[in-house]
VOTI-731599 format. One line per 4 residues: number of its first residue (from 0); their letters; for each residue x, y, z of C-alpha. Coordinates in nm, 4 decimals. Example, Ala and Ser with C-alpha at 12.3 -4.5 7.8 and 13.67 -1.06 7.14 Angstrom:
<recs>
0 = AS = 1.2300 -0.4500 0.7800 | 1.3670 -0.1060 0.7140
</recs>
This chain:
<recs>
0 = MVRP = -11.1470 -7.4449 -9.8965 | -11.4304 -7.1914 -9.9324 | -11.2083 -6.8961 -10.0237 | -10.8562 -7.0246 -10.1005
4 = FHRN = -10.5709 -6.7706 -10.0819 | -10.7948 -6.4918 -9.9477 | -10.5876 -6.2090 -9.7934 | -10.7483 -6.2547 -9.4506
8 = NTHL = -10.7574 -6.6349 -9.4264 | -10.4528 -6.6573 -9.2004 | -10.5728 -6.3776 -8.9728 | -10.9148 -6.5391 -8.9339
12 = CASW = -10.7854 -6.8915 -8.8643 | -10.5244 -6.7628 -8.6202 | -10.7786 -6.5532 -8.4312 | -11.0170 -6.8459 -8.3909
16 = MSLI = -10.7424 -7.0798 -8.2750 | -10.6139 -6.8326 -8.0200 | -10.9557 -6.7420 -7.8821 | -11.0614 -7.1056 -7.8436
20 = LRPV = -10.7421 -7.2593 -7.7066 | -10.5976 -6.9897 -7.4771 | -10.8778 -7.0272 -7.2190 | -10.8319 -7.4051 -7.2253
24 = LGVR = -10.4654 -7.3594 -7.1367 | -10.5454 -7.1010 -6.8702 | -10.3303 -6.8316 -7.0292 | -10.4352 -6.4700 -6.9729
28 = FKAL = -10.3204 -6.2686 -7.2716 | -10.3316 -5.8933 -7.3275 | -10.2369 -5.7083 -7.6456 | -10.1180 -5.3625 -7.5439
32 = NDSP = -10.1684 -5.1923 -7.8798 | -10.2598 -5.2383 -8.2462 | -10.0370 -5.2597 -8.5516 | -9.8845 -4.9170 -8.6253
36 = VGEQ = -9.9221 -4.9780 -9.0004 | -10.2724 -5.1274 -8.9979 | -10.3293 -5.3576 -9.2947 | -10.0456 -5.2123 -9.5008
40 = PAVY = -9.7714 -5.4459 -9.6286 | -9.4813 -5.4871 -9.3864 | -9.2485 -5.7548 -9.2535 | -9.3502 -5.8470 -8.8983
44 = IINH = -9.0836 -6.0122 -8.6827 | -9.1696 -6.1956 -8.3588 | -8.9718 -6.3497 -8.0722 | -9.0057 -6.7289 -8.0983
48 = QDVL = -9.0215 -6.8961 -7.7550 | -9.1930 -7.2353 -7.7391 | -9.5040 -7.4319 -7.8385 | -9.7221 -7.1723 -7.6657
52 = DVFI = -9.6429 -6.9348 -7.9522 | -9.9039 -7.1170 -8.1589 | -10.1746 -7.0009 -7.9183 | -10.0318 -6.6651 -7.8081
56 = CTAM = -9.8620 -6.5051 -8.1086 | -10.1619 -6.5849 -8.3258 | -10.3703 -6.3426 -8.1178 | -10.1785 -6.0518 -8.2727
60 = LPKN = -10.1711 -6.1436 -8.6403 | -10.3029 -5.8412 -8.8308 | -10.5220 -5.8686 -9.1364 | -10.3703 -5.9027 -9.4845
64 = IAIL = -10.0932 -6.1263 -9.3498 | -9.9101 -6.4328 -9.4767 | -9.6739 -6.6498 -9.2753 | -9.3413 -6.7488 -9.4266
68 = GKTE = -9.2883 -7.1134 -9.3300 | -9.0156 -7.3674 -9.3995 | -9.0687 -7.6039 -9.6917 | -9.0907 -7.9083 -9.4632
72 = LRYI = -9.4297 -7.7902 -9.3362 | -9.5940 -7.8687 -9.6694 | -9.5511 -8.2420 -9.6050 | -9.7478 -8.2449 -9.2784
76 = PVFG = -10.0828 -8.4140 -9.3508 | -10.3809 -8.1769 -9.3572 | -10.1836 -7.8894 -9.2009 | -9.9541 -7.8490 -9.5025
80 = LAFW = -10.2489 -7.8154 -9.7401 | -10.4394 -7.5835 -9.5058 | -10.1326 -7.3634 -9.4597 | -10.0998 -7.3266 -9.8372
84 = LAGN = -10.4726 -7.2649 -9.9007 | -10.4678 -6.9948 -9.6335 | -10.2359 -6.7979 -9.8612 | -9.9125 -6.8545 -9.6719
88 = LYIN = -9.5736 -6.9036 -9.8375 | -9.3120 -7.1767 -9.8188 | -8.9394 -7.1120 -9.8306 | -8.6369 -7.3414 -9.8571
92 = RQNK = -8.4012 -7.2377 -9.5777 | -8.1374 -7.5043 -9.6428 | -7.9276 -7.3251 -9.9045 | -7.7815 -7.0329 -9.7103
96 = QKAW = -7.5584 -6.9269 -10.0014 | -7.8663 -6.8472 -10.2078 | -8.0550 -6.6775 -9.9243 | -8.0584 -6.3355 -10.0916
100 = DTMK = -8.1767 -6.4794 -10.4249 | -8.4491 -6.6706 -10.2414 | -8.5676 -6.3540 -10.0706 | -8.5727 -6.1732 -10.4047
104 = SVAE = -8.8201 -6.4337 -10.5311 | -9.0339 -6.4022 -10.2196 | -9.0197 -6.0224 -10.2431 | -9.1646 -6.0384 -10.5945
108 = VVRR = -9.4618 -6.2398 -10.4637 | -9.5081 -6.0018 -10.1712 | -9.5079 -5.6965 -10.3979 | -9.7512 -5.8591 -10.6398
112 = RQRA = -9.9956 -5.9627 -10.3667 | -9.9401 -5.6483 -10.1547 | -9.9324 -5.8740 -9.8504 | -9.7682 -5.8343 -9.5094
116 = IYMF = -9.5320 -6.1142 -9.3999 | -9.4958 -6.2732 -9.0558 | -9.1593 -6.4264 -8.9607 | -8.9616 -6.5593 -8.6639
120 = PEGT = -8.6128 -6.4113 -8.7227 | -8.4478 -6.6418 -8.4669 | -8.5336 -6.9342 -8.6934 | -8.6007 -7.1669 -8.3995
124 = RSNG = -8.7556 -7.1663 -8.0522 | -8.5496 -7.0135 -7.7735 | -8.6968 -7.2508 -7.5088 | -8.6260 -7.0250 -7.2122
128 = KGLQ = -8.2841 -6.9007 -7.3280 | -8.3976 -6.5488 -7.4112 | -8.3931 -6.3756 -7.7479 | -8.1531 -6.5648 -7.9763
132 = PFKS = -7.9398 -6.4175 -8.2597 | -8.1346 -6.3310 -8.5733 | -8.0930 -6.4922 -8.9114 | -8.0787 -6.2651 -9.2163
136 = GAFA = -8.3900 -6.3750 -9.4072 | -8.6499 -6.1339 -9.2683 | -8.4226 -5.8355 -9.3116 | -8.3127 -5.9302 -9.6635
140 = LAIE = -8.6795 -5.9698 -9.7574 | -8.7806 -5.6341 -9.6079 | -8.5002 -5.4518 -9.7887 | -8.5638 -5.6247 -10.1207
144 = AGLP = -8.9403 -5.5674 -10.1030 | -8.8970 -5.2092 -9.9818 | -9.1126 -5.2719 -9.6736 | -9.0809 -5.1501 -9.3144
148 = IVPI = -9.0090 -5.3973 -9.0380 | -9.2621 -5.4091 -8.7540 | -9.1370 -5.5987 -8.4471 | -9.3922 -5.7712 -8.2212
152 = VFSS = -9.2701 -5.8706 -7.8766 | -9.4217 -6.1040 -7.6187 | -9.3301 -6.1354 -7.2530 | -9.1226 -6.4395 -7.1561
156 = THKH = -9.3575 -6.7365 -7.1245 | -9.1009 -6.9487 -6.9379 | -9.0909 -6.6871 -6.6599 | -9.4604 -6.6207 -6.6164
160 = IDLN = -9.6566 -6.9239 -6.7402 | -9.6801 -7.2666 -6.5776 | -9.9123 -7.5078 -6.7577 | -9.9263 -7.7314 -6.4514
164 = RLHS = -10.1517 -7.4762 -6.2825 | -10.5225 -7.4205 -6.3463 | -10.4558 -7.0526 -6.4177 | -10.1301 -7.0870 -6.6066
168 = GPCL = -10.0274 -6.7234 -6.6016 | -10.0238 -6.3948 -6.7935 | -9.8634 -6.2830 -7.1174 | -9.8318 -5.9376 -7.2712
172 = GRYL = -9.7832 -5.8523 -7.6383 | -9.6794 -5.5239 -7.7971 | -9.6198 -5.3888 -8.1475 | -9.3091 -5.1701 -8.1714
176 = EPVS = -9.2727 -4.8747 -8.4035 | -9.1856 -4.9572 -8.7689 | -8.8192 -4.9689 -8.8649 | -8.7674 -4.8171 -9.2089
180 = TDGL = -8.5649 -4.9929 -9.4787 | -8.5595 -4.6941 -9.7146 | -8.2260 -4.6604 -9.8917 | -8.0849 -4.9863 -9.7542
184 = GEAD = -7.9206 -5.2638 -9.9547 | -7.7723 -5.6087 -9.9108 | -7.4730 -5.4691 -9.7220 | -7.7038 -5.3282 -9.4541
188 = VREL = -7.8714 -5.6560 -9.3560 | -7.6514 -5.7293 -9.0537 | -7.6754 -5.3774 -8.9090 | -8.0530 -5.3764 -8.9558
192 = SERC = -8.0789 -5.7179 -8.7891 | -7.8732 -5.6061 -8.4897 | -8.0735 -5.2848 -8.4520 | -8.4016 -5.4756 -8.4448
196 = HTLM = -8.2590 -5.7317 -8.2025 | -8.1590 -5.4544 -7.9610 | -8.5033 -5.2927 -7.9813 | -8.6865 -5.6204 -7.9247
200 = KAAI = -8.4703 -5.7363 -7.6354 | -8.5229 -5.4070 -7.4520 | -8.8988 -5.4258 -7.5129 | -8.9213 -5.7868 -7.3893
204 = DELD = -8.7337 -5.6884 -7.0724 | -8.9850 -5.4071 -7.0187 | -9.2818 -5.6427 -7.0544 | -9.1250 -5.8924 -6.8127
208 = AELS = -9.0612 -5.6164 -6.5597 | -9.4221 -5.4993 -6.5946 | -9.5560 -5.8489 -6.5199 | -9.3159 -5.9030 -6.2307
212 = AA = -9.4261 -5.5770 -6.0712 | -9.7974 -5.6555 -6.1069
</recs>
């Protein structure tokens, strides 16, 4: 309300929420590195696991970021308004045939605001099933906006965290190196999606192995 649509509203709110609520849940979180592109515009993609994402993933939102959320979120009392005032964007994911046109519109906003975008490419929570297939939206947006993709991976919460314990468990987060979209077009969306999926799955396995060996 004090500074609507400020470029760092989402980063600030997310940081506060994570810092306050993670200790309450007993989750020990460690970010292993910082964003490789700093505050520059990019499309960040994150593995989407469960409700804990709200408290864990938010710890690694860089500055100058906006979250791309589904249109239905705008109708949630209080939250919908706060999400919008924070400078985040809504998108209608129902019409898959117009997905590329939708991403063109979003890309125009992203270029105008020079804002990074945060997305869950799986489109839904995996709920312990591992990294699910990616939808095309994040990759279409990155190509259309001419932005690199920066994957962020988190260790598997269903393997290492038990909320029934006082000290629920650990979680690790890591930024991967940017994946360039230079010279790519609509025909390259699937290949780009599969390449990022492979990179993220391997990185998640590495984080899980690191926690298991600790």
